[in-house]
N, C-alpha and C positions, 0 to 999 in steps of 0.2 A: 185276670183269672176269670174264665167264663163260668156262668151259672147255668144250671140245667133244671128245667121244669120236670119233676118226676111224678109218677102216679104210683102210690104205694098201698098195698092191701095186705092186711094180716087176717088170717082165718084160723080158727081152732081146728086141730086135726087129731086123729087117733094117736095113742101113745107110740113113741119111737123107742126102740131098745137102745140104739147106739147112735147118737147124733153125729159122731165123727165119721160114721160110715158114708155120710152124704158129702163129705168135704173132698176137695181136690187133693189127690195124693201127693202131687208135686208142690202145691202151694196152698196148704190148708190155712183157713181163716177161722179161728176158734177162740172161744172164751168160756171156760168151764170151771165150776167149783161144786164139789159134792153132787155131781150128776146134773146140776142145773146149768143153764148157759145158752149160748147162741153159737151156731156154726153156719158159715156161708156155704151155699151149694153152687158148684160150678165156678165160672170165672167172674171177676168183679165187673160191675157196671161202669164205674169210673173211679179214678184215684186223684186226690188233690195233693200235690207236692209243691210247696212254696219254694222259690229260689232262695239260696243262702245269700242274704244281703247284710252287710255290716250295719249294725245299729237297729235292725228290725227283728222283732220277735216272731219266729216262725209259728209258734202256737197262737199268737194273737192273729196272724194272717189266716191261719186255719179256722180259728173261732169265728172270724168275720165271714169267711167263705161258707162255713157251715150254717151260720144264722141265715144267710141269703138263700142257700139251697133249701133249708127247712121251711122258710117263709114262702117259697115258690112251689112247694110240693103239695100235692093233693093226697091226703093220707086218710085211709079208712082203717081204723084200729079199734074194733069193739072190745078188745081184751084189756088194753091199758096196763099190761104187766111190764116189769123190767126187761127190756130187750125186744118188745114188740114195736110195730110201726117202723118208721124210717130210722135206721141205725147206720153208723159208720164205725169200722174198727180203726184204731189209731196206734201208731208207734212213733215216738218222737226221740230225736237225738238228745243225749245227756247235755251236751254243751252247744250253745248257739253257734260256736265257731267250728263245730265238727263238720267233716266232709260227708257224714252220713245223712241220708234223707230223713225228714220228718214227713209222715204221710197219714192221710185219712183215706181209707179204702171203703167205698160204698158197694155192697154186694148186689147181685141181681136177684138172689133168693137167699132166705135164711130159714133154718129150722131151729126151734128153740124149745126150752123146757123150763118151767118154774113150778116146782113141787109136782103135783099130779096133773098139770095142764101143759099141753103141747101146742105148738103153732107153726104155721108156715107163712112167711112174708114174701111177697113178690114185688119187685121194683122194676119199673120200665120208664123209658123216656115218654113224655106225653106225645101221643100220635103214633107211637110204635104199636104193632099188633100185640094183643094179649095172648101170646102163644104158650100158655102154661103146659108143660109136659107133666106126666106122672112123675112123682118123686122116685128116683132109682138110686139104690145104694151102689157104691163102687167097691168091689171086693178088695180086701187088703192085699197089698203086694207081699212078696216073701220077706221073712225076717232078714235084717241086715245088721251089721256091726260097724261101728266107726272107731277110729283110733285118734287120740289127741295126745300131744306132747307139749313141752314148754314152747311158748310163743316168743314175742318180742321181749318179755320180761322173765328172766330166769329166776329160779328160787333164790339164788344168791343175790341177784340184782334186786329182787324184791326186798330182801332184808336190808340191803344198802340204802334203798329208797326210804325204808322205814326209819333208819338211823338219821338220814338227812332231814326227814320230817320232824323227828324228835328234837333235832338241833334248832329248827325253826320255832317249835313250840317252846323250847327253853328260852329262846330269844324274845318270846312274847309276840311273835308275828301272828300266831293263831292258837286257838285252844284245842282244835280237833281237825284232823283231815282224814278222809276215807281214801285209802290207796288200794288199787286193784292190780291184779296180774292176769295174764291171758294164757289160754291153752289153744293151740291151733292144730288142725288135722283135716281129715277128709272122710267122706263116706261114698259108697259106690253111686255112680250116676243112676238116675231112675229110682232111687230109694223112696219108699212110701213113708213120707215124714209124719203121717198120721200115727204111725206106730210109736214114735217118740212122744207125741202129745198124749196118746192113750196111756203109755207107761208112766208118764209124769202125773197125769190126772188121777190114775188109780193108786199110784204109790204115795202120792202126797195130796189126799183129798181136801185138806184144809187150806191149801194154797190156791191161788188163781193160776190155772194152767192156761197158757195162751200160745197162739200162733198167729202172727201178723206180719206179712211181707217178709217171710224168711226168718223172723225173730221168734224163737220157740223157747219156752221155759215154764217154770212153776214158781211163782213169787209168793212168799208169805206176807209181803208188805203191801197193804192197801195205801195208796196215796190219798184218794178221796172217792166217796160214792155219794150220788145224789139221787134220791127217790122221792117223788112228790114234794120237792122243796126241802126235804130234810137232808142235811149234809152230815156225813160221818167220815171220820178218818181214823186210822189205827197207826200209831207210832211205834216202831220197833227200833231199839238201840240198846246194846248190851247183850252179849252172846256167850254161851258156853256149850261145849259138846256134851252129848248125853253119855252117861256112864255105861260100863260093860254089863253091869248087873243092877239089881234094885237098890242095893246099898250105895253103890257108886253114883247111881242116878240121883238119889236123895241128897247125897253130899254135894253133887254138882249144882243141883237146883238151889240148895241152901247157900252155897258159896256165891252164886250169881245174885240171889235176892239180898245179900248183905254186903256185896262188893261196892265200896265207896266210889271207885273208879267207874264202874258200870252204871251206878245210879246217877252219878254226875253227868256222864255221857248221855244217859237217857233224858235227864231233865233239860239239857241243852236242846235236844231234838224236839221235845214237847213244846217248849217255849217258842221255838222257831216256827212250828206249825200254827200255834195260836196267833202269833203276831201276823203271819201271812194271811190267815183267814178272816181276821177281824173286820177288815174293810169290805169284805164280800158277803158278810152274814149279818143277820139281825141279832141273834142270841147265840152264845157259844159257851160250852162248858167241857171240862176234862176231868176224869177221875183223879183223885188226889194222889193215890199210890199206884205204881205200875203193878200189873199181874204177870205171872209166868206163863208164857205161851209155849206149849210143848209140841215140838215137831218130831218126826221119826228119828232125826239125827242130832237135834240140838234144842236148847232152851233159849228163848229171847225174853227180855223185859219188854212189856207191851202196855200202852195206854190208849184208851179209846176217847175220841173227841167227838162232840155232836153239836150241831147248830142249825139255824134256819137260813136258807138261801135268800139273799137280797134280790129284789125284783130286777128282771132283765138280765140276770147273770146266768151262766151255764156251767156245766161241769168243766168245760174247756177253760173258762176264765179262772176257775179254782186251780186247775192243773197248772196254768201259767203262774198263778200267785204262789203256789206251794213249791214248785220245782225250781231248783233242786233243794231238797230238805237237808237239814244238818245231819240226818241219819245216813245220807248217801254222799254228801259232799264234805261237810265239816262246818266249823264255826271260827270266826265270822265267815259267811259263805263266799264273798268275793275273794278273800285271801286264800280260802281253801281251794277254790277253782283255779286260781293262779298256781298254787302249789301242785295240784293234780296235773296241770298242763306241763309243768316242768319236771315232775318226778316220775310220771308214767311215760314209758317210751313208745306209746301207741295212742291212737285216737280211740276213745271208748266206744264210739258209734252210739248205738241205742242202749248199751248196757247202763243200768241205773237211771234210764230215762223213763218217762211215763208211757204206759201201755194200757189199752182198754177200749171202751166203746162209749159213744154218745148218741142220744136220740134227739128227735125234733124238739122236744120240750126242754132240752138242756139237762135231762137226767143222764146218768151214766155211772160206770164203775171203772175206776182207774187204779192200777197197781204200779209199783216201781219195778222195772224189768231187772229182776235179780234171778239167780240160779238159771241162767239162760245162755243161749248161743245164737249167733247169727249164721245162717246158712246162705251161701252164695253159689250159684251154678257156674262152674268153670268147665273148660274143655275136658270131657271124659270123666268128670267127677264133680262132687259137691263139696266146696270148702266149708269148714266149720271153725268159728272162733268163739270160744267160751270165756267167760269172765267171772271172777270172784274177788271180793274186796273185804277189808277190815278197817274199823275205825281206830285211828292212831291218836292217843292222848298222852299227856305226861304220865310216865310210868309204864307205857306199853313196852313189851319185850318183842324184838324183831322175830325171834324164833316162834314164839307163841302166836303172833299175828300170821306168820306163814302157815302154821298148823290150822289156824281158823279158816284161812282160804281153802285149805285142802278139804276140810269138813264141808264147806259150802259148795265146793266143786262136786262132791260125791253124788248128789241126786242125778246130776246131768251126766257125769262120767259113767255111772252105773247104767243109766237108761240108754246111753249111746252103745254100750257094750252088749 
């Protein structure tokens, strides 16, 4: 894998009303939450895509390539904020054996916002002319609508897979497995994909809205963030749909907060994250009790974890250590991955894989790619595959789990329509 000497400059700029207006309509690169975030301007400068090789970790290969690129880059970043300086956007396959690419995309330009401060970063190859143009917005294309329907896994097939998973759990092969189903469809060729990112970002402001290499979604689940050496992770496991009115909402949240099944599932996930992070951090702590995270369409049980990054480590090292978490794979993880490969009739691709960004100092923000779809350009149209899953444990009901996937599909299906 060749390395490239880059010259990177970040400069503060006047406020920008809509970061997404500067993104490429066909291939947006964006990472947004509550109005803050980073968006790539124009086409990427370079992409790092490791080959799929048995026995090698693609994230490890990317982490090593990124360290080399960062070490060889000349960076001028007087602001020092999350997302300034040299950054790459990343989206990684869920399973090392997946046919889907894992990729780090290095942009040529970035516009960003952190609170009331805005910036522009330019990246170029050393020796290339510094031909910075004025920043120009790209007008949004017309509104479009997409249609999705059952994919490789039908609703009935999903319930059958849940029953087969329950039989394995009863046999003691595993305690939890997360099973997904897919919806597939298409949208018109030439659609402005920024419209979908904007709809998700404004409709679900507490999530990470992302667009990386055709993967677009809004994830409520942080995998890990690193800022100035402080590591934080948020664990979500245990879910219930919101009620139709205030009383039903209160009843739903009370049911989730006292559900032994959901609290057990949550505890598995928390312990798995702590075990994975210990060797990469100096100090590590988690809150004793989960709290209720309220989203527009459902409640999750959530626990925040915090620690200090060990020397020489980067956000990508933590991504590799943490993924896949019990929250999106199951427990024990190797048995759960085997079950997913057998019980899901499709390759998950990047669904439930890590998505986010990393900078030269190893800081970054990484979420788990949930509530998302992969867009691929085909002849005359753009193909869409969306995914949603549910955690199966002893006592799970196949019909209830199917309904949970419907609730999780809703943000994306609504935004597509």
